[in-house]
N, C-alpha and C positions, 0 to 999 in steps of 0.2 A: 542434496545440499540446499540450503536456504540462503537468501541474500537480503541484506539490509542496506539501503542507501542513506547516506548522511553527509554532513559537512565535516565530520570527524570519524576516526576509526572507533568502532564500538567493540572492544574486547569483552566487556562485561555488561551485557544488556540489563536495562532496568525497566520497571513498569513506569510509564510516563502518563501523567494526567494531561491530556491535550488542552489547548486553549480554545478549541472548537469541538463540536460533536463529531465523532469519528464513526465509521461504518459499524464497527464491532465493539466499540467502547475503548476504554483506556488500556494501555499495555504497550507491548513491543511488537511492531509489525515487521514481517518478512514476506518474501515471495520466492517462488521457484524460478522466476524470470530474472536473469542477470540484467537484461536490458531495462526492465521495469525499475529495478533497484538503481541502476545508473541514472535513468531519467529522473527518478525521485530525488536522488542525491544532488544532482545538478540544479534541480528546481528549488532546493533549500538554501542555496548560497549564491552570493554575487561573485565569489571567487571564480577563477577559470578552471578550478579543479574541485573534486569532492572524493568521497571514498565509498566503496562497496565492501562491507564486511561480510565474510563468508562463514557459514556455520554448518556443522554436521549435526544431524538429529540422532539422539540415542533412542532407538526404538524400545528398548527395555524400560526406560523411564516413562515412555508414553502410556504404557499399559495401566498405570495407576491414575491417569488423569481423565477428567471429564472433557470430552472433545465433541464439539458440534461441527458437523461438516455439511456444507451446501455444495451439491454437485453442479448446480447451475443457478442462474438468477431467475428464480421462480417466485411464486406468491409468498412462500415461507421466508425466503431471503429478503424480499421487499419489506415484509412486515418486521423482520428482525432489524434490518438497517434503519427503518423508519423509527422504531422504538429507541434505538441508540442515538439517533440524531435529534429526535423531537421531544422525547419524554424526559423532562428534567429529573435528574437523580436516578434514572434507570440503571440498574446493575444486574447483569446476568450471572449465573452460577457456573459458567464453563471456565476451565483452565485455558483451553485453546479453542479458537474458532477459525475454521478454514472455509474459504469460499471465494467467489469472484470479487475483484476490486472495482470500485466505482471510480474509474478514471475521469478525466475532464469531460469526455463525450457522454459518459454514463451520468455524471453529475448534472449535466444540463437537462437530460431527460428526467432524472430523479427530481430536480427542482420543479420542473413542470408538473410532475405528479404531486409533490408536496404542496404546491400552490393550487392544486385542484384544477389545473388547466387541462390535464389529460387524466384518464382513468388508470387504475391499476392494470387493467387488461391491456390498455394501450402502451403503458410503460413496459410491461413484460414482452409485448410484441416487438417493441423497439429494441429491447435488450437482446432478443434472439438474433438480431442482425449484427451485433457487435462481437468482435473476437475479444473475450474478456480474459484478462490475466488473473491469476490467483493471488490471494493474500492470506497470511497466517497471522493471527493475533495471539500472542502469548500474554494472557490476561492476569496470571498469578505468578508470584515468586517461585512457587513450586514448578510451574511450567517452564520457567527459564532454565531450570536445572537440566532440562533435556537438550539444551543447545550447547554445543562445544565449538568455541571459536577456532577456526582453521587458519585464516589469514585475511588480510585486507588488500584491496587493489585500488590504486589511485585512478580516477577517471578524469579525463580532460574534456572540457567543453569545446565543441567544434565552433570556431569563430570564423565566420565568413568575412573574407576581405572585401572592403568597400573600394570604390574607385580611388578615394583619397589615400588608402593604404598602399596602393600600387605605385609603381614608378611614375614620376612626374613627367615622363617623356610624353609628348603629344602623340596621339594616334594618327596614323596616316591613312 
């Protein structure tokens, strides 16, 4: 199963052109981590809820596709992500790209590398200490045909109560 977090239910995924450079380029991103999808969904909205759309992958349809898989955040992964983020107009020829996701913690380290504050070796060393979640990029319309929508789940933001939310009774 793959999960996609969004402010809306996504029954029919589309290839999206992001408004900022993404790790693996344009397309439709999913993960095998329901928690990652939930967190992503809630980060995309100011509403107190969002949705995780759930998909089953048809292995038969994957056989015809060009798939690039990164098992870990290594030098090849860093180079690929950097090309997607920094090279204007860069387009790769893969239908699907699978590998680690650069979450906020990874993004901070990656930014240090992109700004040449740390070396590639230092970046990779730092990445080895992080528990990285995966991401799947469906980069072509053909690749989207391998996804079958199963259902969507509403996820609710945990709201911490502040003192003003609690009873106005004085504390003894």
